[in-house]
C-alpha angles and dihedrals in degrees: 000000000000108000090231098056121105112280125214097176130024111203114200105191132138096195108085093202093053091044093051093047091048094049093045091050093048092049093045089055091046087238099134131021092185118042118167119197125205122181105214143023095256091055090046091056091047090051095046096044094037101236136123110016090358099051091114095050114122117263093256126117123222114257090229138013120208103199129190116214101216106056135154121251097006119022125228094255091058092046090051091047092054094045095051093043093059121078091214094059106022094100096052108111110242122197115192106217108186146139091236115103091171113138093225091056092049094046093046092048093053092044088057093050107264111167096214139001118211124182112216111240114227095224116086095227094047091047091052092047092049092051091047092052093047092047093047092051098045098040102036111018105033119074119214130193 
């Protein structure tokens, strides 16, 4: 995908296997024509706020952000904090998709305004099914401003 095309879903995931499986599942379910994948929190912030390599990106927010918690450079909590603190991005639905089921991570994410917290299942089939359900809800059922 050209980095300057319209984006429905921004996937922020450092694990290439999880990213590939997520994108494949979303496309298979016809849930997103335009998925953009960034590999760390710093790149996610550049993409979202259109600076650095993404300075020329159109002034259009993703409809959904799938955000991993444990990321290189800038972690998912900090990305979430910056998104929800800015009037331009506060309303974008953010789903934390992570392997952490730790209570403190869940509580902190919700305190900062995450819209949903999903723990990645270890099994391939369960992971795929979980991503499909989350994508279906946030892209087709949920209505955003």
